C-alpha positions in Angstrom: 166.4 -72.7 -65.1 165.5 -69.6 -63.4 164.4 -69.9 -59.8 163.4 -66.2 -59.8 161.1 -64.6 -61.4 160.3 -60.9 -62.2 156.4 -60.0 -61.1 156.1 -56.3 -62.1 159.5 -55.6 -60.7 159.4 -57.7 -57.5 161.8 -60.8 -57.5 159.8 -63.7 -56.6 161.1 -67.3 -55.9 159.8 -70.3 -57.5 159.3 -73.6 -55.2 158.6 -77.2 -55.9 155.5 -78.9 -55.9 154.6 -81.9 -53.5 154.9 -84.4 -56.3 158.7 -83.1 -56.5 159.2 -83.5 -52.9 157.5 -86.7 -52.7 159.5 -88.0 -55.9 163.0 -86.6 -54.0 162.0 -88.8 -50.8 161.6 -91.7 -52.7 164.9 -91.7 -54.7 166.5 -91.3 -51.6 164.8 -94.2 -49.9 165.8 -96.5 -53.0 169.5 -95.2 -52.8 169.3 -95.5 -49.0 168.5 -99.2 -49.3 171.4 -99.7 -51.8 174.0 -98.2 -50.1 173.0 -98.2 -46.6 173.3 -94.1 -46.1 171.2 -91.3 -46.3 172.1 -88.8 -49.2 172.4 -85.1 -48.1 170.4 -84.4 -51.5 169.1 -85.7 -54.4 168.5 -84.5 -58.2 165.0 -84.7 -59.6 164.3 -84.5 -63.5 160.8 -82.3 -63.7 158.4 -82.8 -66.1 159.2 -79.7 -67.8 163.0 -80.8 -68.3 164.6 -79.0 -65.3 166.9 -80.8 -63.2 166.0 -79.7 -59.4 168.5 -80.5 -56.0 166.2 -81.7 -53.2 167.5 -81.5 -49.7 166.8 -84.7 -47.7 166.2 -84.3 -44.0 166.3 -87.8 -42.8 165.9 -91.4 -42.7 164.1 -93.7 -40.6 162.3 -97.3 -40.2 158.7 -97.6 -39.6 156.8 -100.9 -39.6 160.2 -102.4 -41.2 160.1 -99.8 -44.1 162.6 -97.4 -44.9 161.4 -94.0 -45.0 163.3 -91.0 -46.2 161.5 -87.6 -46.0 162.0 -84.3 -47.6 160.4 -81.1 -46.8 158.1 -78.9 -49.4 159.4 -75.6 -50.3 156.8 -73.4 -52.0 159.4 -70.5 -52.5 157.6 -67.1 -52.7 153.9 -68.6 -53.2 151.3 -68.6 -50.3 151.1 -72.3 -50.6 149.3 -73.9 -47.6 151.5 -76.8 -47.8 154.6 -75.0 -47.8 157.0 -76.7 -45.3 155.2 -80.1 -44.8 157.2 -82.9 -44.6 156.6 -85.9 -46.9 158.1 -89.2 -46.1 158.4 -92.1 -49.0 159.4 -95.6 -48.5 159.4 -98.1 -51.1 158.7 -101.9 -50.4 159.6 -104.7 -52.8 156.9 -106.8 -53.5 155.4 -109.1 -56.4 152.0 -107.1 -57.3 152.4 -106.5 -60.9 152.9 -103.3 -61.1 153.7 -100.0 -59.1 151.1 -99.2 -56.6 150.8 -96.6 -54.2 149.8 -96.4 -50.6 148.7 -94.0 -48.2 150.5 -94.3 -44.4 149.0 -91.5 -42.9 148.1 -87.9 -44.1 147.7 -88.4 -47.8 144.1 -88.5 -48.5 141.9 -91.2 -50.4 139.6 -90.6 -53.2 136.0 -91.5 -51.9 133.7 -90.6 -55.2 133.9 -90.9 -58.9 134.8 -88.1 -61.2 138.2 -87.3 -60.2 141.3 -88.5 -62.5 141.7 -91.5 -59.8 140.0 -94.4 -58.8 138.0 -94.5 -55.7 140.0 -95.9 -52.8 143.1 -94.6 -54.1 145.5 -92.4 -52.3 145.2 -88.9 -53.8 148.9 -89.1 -55.6 147.8 -87.5 -58.8 148.5 -88.8 -62.1 152.2 -86.7 -62.7 153.6 -87.3 -59.6 152.9 -91.1 -59.8 154.6 -91.1 -63.5 157.6 -89.0 -61.8 158.2 -91.4 -59.4 157.9 -94.5 -61.8 160.1 -93.1 -64.0 162.9 -92.7 -60.7 161.9 -96.4 -60.1 162.5 -97.7 -63.7 166.3 -95.7 -63.9 167.0 -98.2 -60.7 165.5 -101.3 -62.8 162.4 -101.4 -60.7 159.0 -102.3 -62.2 157.0 -103.6 -59.4 156.3 -102.9 -56.0 154.7 -100.5 -53.3 155.6 -96.8 -52.9 154.2 -95.7 -49.6 153.7 -92.1 -48.9 153.2 -90.2 -45.5 152.6 -87.0 -44.7 153.4 -85.4 -41.4 150.1 -83.9 -40.1 148.5 -84.2 -43.3 145.1 -84.8 -41.9 145.3 -81.4 -39.9 146.6 -79.4 -43.1 144.1 -81.0 -45.2 141.4 -79.2 -43.0 142.4 -76.0 -44.7 142.0 -77.5 -48.3 139.2 -78.4 -50.4 140.0 -81.8 -50.6 136.8 -82.7 -48.5 134.9 -80.8 -51.0 136.1 -83.1 -53.7 135.5 -86.2 -51.9 139.2 -86.6 -50.9 139.3 -87.8 -47.3 141.9 -87.9 -44.3 144.8 -85.9 -46.0 146.2 -83.9 -48.6 147.0 -84.4 -52.2 150.2 -84.9 -53.8 150.0 -82.9 -56.6 151.9 -81.0 -59.6 152.0 -81.0 -63.3 155.3 -79.2 -64.2 157.1 -79.8 -60.8 157.6 -76.4 -59.8 155.4 -73.8 -58.0 155.2 -70.2 -59.7 155.1 -67.4 -57.1 152.0 -66.0 -57.7 150.9 -64.4 -54.3 147.7 -62.6 -54.5 148.8 -59.0 -54.6 151.7 -60.3 -56.9 149.4 -61.7 -59.6 146.8 -58.7 -59.5 149.6 -56.1 -59.9 151.3 -57.9 -63.3 147.4 -58.0 -64.4 147.2 -54.1 -65.6 150.7 -53.8 -67.8 149.2 -57.3 -69.5 145.9 -55.2 -70.6 148.0 -51.9 -71.5 149.9 -54.2 -73.8 146.7 -55.5 -75.4 145.1 -52.1 -75.7 148.5 -50.8 -77.6 148.3 -53.5 -80.0 144.8 -51.7 -81.2 142.2 -54.7 -79.5 138.9 -53.1 -78.7 137.8 -56.6 -76.9 139.8 -58.5 -73.9 139.3 -62.0 -72.8 139.7 -62.8 -68.9 140.0 -66.5 -68.2 140.7 -67.9 -65.1 143.6 -70.3 -65.9 145.6 -72.2 -68.5 142.2 -74.7 -69.1 140.3 -71.8 -69.6 142.8 -70.5 -71.9 143.1 -73.2 -74.1 139.2 -73.7 -74.4 138.7 -70.2 -75.5 141.7 -70.5 -78.3 139.7 -73.6 -79.5 136.3 -72.1 -79.6 136.9 -68.0 -79.9 140.4 -68.0 -81.5 142.6 -64.8 -81.2 145.0 -65.7 -78.5 146.6 -61.7 -78.4 143.9 -60.5 -75.9 143.7 -63.2 -73.3 144.8 -62.5 -69.8 145.0 -65.4 -66.9 143.0 -63.5 -64.4 142.7 -66.2 -61.8 139.9 -65.5 -59.5 139.9 -61.4 -59.8 136.9 -61.0 -62.2 135.9 -58.1 -60.6 139.3 -56.4 -60.4 140.1 -57.3 -64.0 136.7 -55.9 -65.4 137.3 -52.5 -63.4 140.8 -52.3 -65.2 139.7 -53.3 -68.6 136.7 -50.6 -68.2 139.4 -47.9 -67.1 141.6 -48.7 -70.4 138.6 -48.2 -72.3 138.0 -51.6 -73.7 134.8 -51.8 -75.8 134.3 -55.7 -75.2 135.2 -57.9 -72.3 134.9 -62.0 -72.6 134.8 -64.1 -69.9 135.2 -67.8 -70.5 135.8 -71.0 -68.4 134.3 -73.8 -66.5 130.9 -73.3 -65.3 131.6 -74.2 -61.6 133.7 -70.8 -61.3 131.7 -68.7 -63.7 128.3 -69.3 -62.3 129.1 -67.5 -59.1 129.1 -64.1 -61.5 125.4 -64.4 -61.7 125.4 -64.4 -57.7 127.5 -61.1 -57.8 130.9 -63.2 -56.8 133.6 -61.4 -58.6 136.4 -63.0 -56.8 135.5 -66.7 -57.4 137.8 -67.8 -54.8 136.1 -70.8 -52.9 137.4 -69.2 -49.6 135.7 -66.3 -50.3 132.2 -67.4 -52.6 131.1 -70.9 -52.7 127.2 -70.2 -53.8 127.4 -72.6 -56.7 124.6 -75.0 -55.7 122.4 -72.1 -54.7 122.7 -70.2 -57.7 121.9 -73.6 -59.5 118.9 -74.5 -57.6 117.6 -71.0 -58.4 117.6 -71.0 -61.9 116.4 -74.9 -62.1 113.3 -73.8 -60.3 113.0 -70.7 -63.1 114.1 -72.4 -66.1 112.8 -76.1 -65.8 109.6 -75.2 -63.5 110.6 -77.6 -60.9 113.1 -78.0 -57.8 111.7 -80.1 -55.2 113.2 -80.6 -51.9 114.8 -83.9 -53.1 116.3 -82.1 -56.4 117.3 -79.1 -54.0 119.3 -81.8 -51.4 120.7 -83.6 -54.1 122.5 -80.5 -55.7 123.4 -79.3 -52.5 125.5 -82.5 -51.8 126.8 -83.9 -55.0 130.8 -84.0 -55.1 132.4 -83.3 -57.2 130.4 -80.7 -58.4 130.9 -81.0 -62.2 128.7 -84.3 -61.9 125.7 -82.3 -61.3 125.2 -81.8 -65.3 124.9 -85.7 -65.8 122.6 -85.7 -62.9 120.6 -82.9 -64.3 120.3 -84.4 -67.7 119.1 -87.8 -65.8 116.5 -85.9 -64.2 115.2 -84.6 -68.0 116.4 -81.0 -67.2 117.8 -79.3 -70.4 121.1 -78.1 -68.6 121.8 -75.8 -71.6 118.9 -73.7 -71.1 119.4 -73.9 -67.3 122.9 -72.2 -67.8 121.9 -69.9 -70.6 119.6 -68.7 -68.0 122.8 -68.3 -65.4 124.9 -66.4 -68.3 122.3 -64.0 -68.8 122.4 -63.0 -65.2 126.0 -63.1 -64.8 126.2 -60.6 -67.9 123.4 -58.3 -66.4 125.7 -58.4 -63.0 128.8 -57.4 -65.2 126.8 -54.6 -66.7 126.7 -52.9 -63.4 130.4 -52.4 -63.3 130.0 -50.0 -66.8 129.5 -49.5 -70.3 130.7 -52.2 -72.8 129.5 -55.7 -74.2 130.0 -58.3 -71.8 130.4 -61.9 -73.1 130.3 -65.3 -70.9 131.0 -68.4 -71.9 130.7 -71.6 -69.5 132.4 -74.9 -70.1 131.8 -78.1 -68.7 135.2 -80.0 -69.7 135.1 -79.6 -73.5 131.5 -78.9 -74.1 130.3 -75.1 -74.2 127.2 -75.3 -71.9 126.5 -71.6 -72.5 127.7 -68.5 -74.5 125.6 -65.3 -73.5 126.3 -61.5 -74.6 124.6 -58.2 -73.8 125.4 -54.6 -73.1 126.0 -51.2 -74.7 
């Protein structure tokens, strides 16, 4: 297990997710209840198989429940939840299963389309599985896990939870259990060397995907994995660097929610800097479908989470593939402004390929 990673010559420290932090607090609460003392730290097994030791800060009785607390440590990653205090208590109760409750600061799901049911606290599936595994180790198969996040409602205002339909708190997240230290500058510094390696292997084409899901879909549909670079939100930066290295073709693929921003000239697709999805979609629905009245435009502006807009358009009898082909064509034209190359843009909704457009040279 290596907690420091070398990113272009810089040693950066990994951290732990809110899911790992909450799991540690839960384990401490159970131990406190069983033995009457607060452990200084507890070990947690991560989904990737690593064992980590997490410090426990305190234990206090709130409304008759024994809450133990641990603090999220994001390492050298610029994470908005770094340092947040997460408190967890377990309540023995005959409820037929392990259920989760927010005792404040953990968001509540208010819309369909997410991985959790409406009304559930925003404790994601992997952290739930981690906590259930801890309970099973103690022979516990039912009861209530109470999760509380100090100042969670205020912290959530600086996240995108409200746009996702998660209200009144942050989410308890994590798939691997660890946080990779990918600050903006560190990530951008790591990308050109990857391009150099791909070029040195003789590839004329390079592919940019925003993350792991985009990479998986790209491989499934287009093959060749050696020329793929995970670029995050930095499409403009990556295209410029690829052109400097003389790549003949640049293929960008990923979710439509992110890539459609390219058609609006937004080449850093981080929602903090560009969130023009509804406006772009309304424009192309009007151009392609020949209709976009006030009712339709208002619905597109308000729909959340945004991936539900595909179902809505199809219910309205609009050919979404025609619409996204139009968006893809404009994205390609925008990219051609960077320089001479063949550009290809492929947009997905889940595993469905909505649009695959190409142009240039």
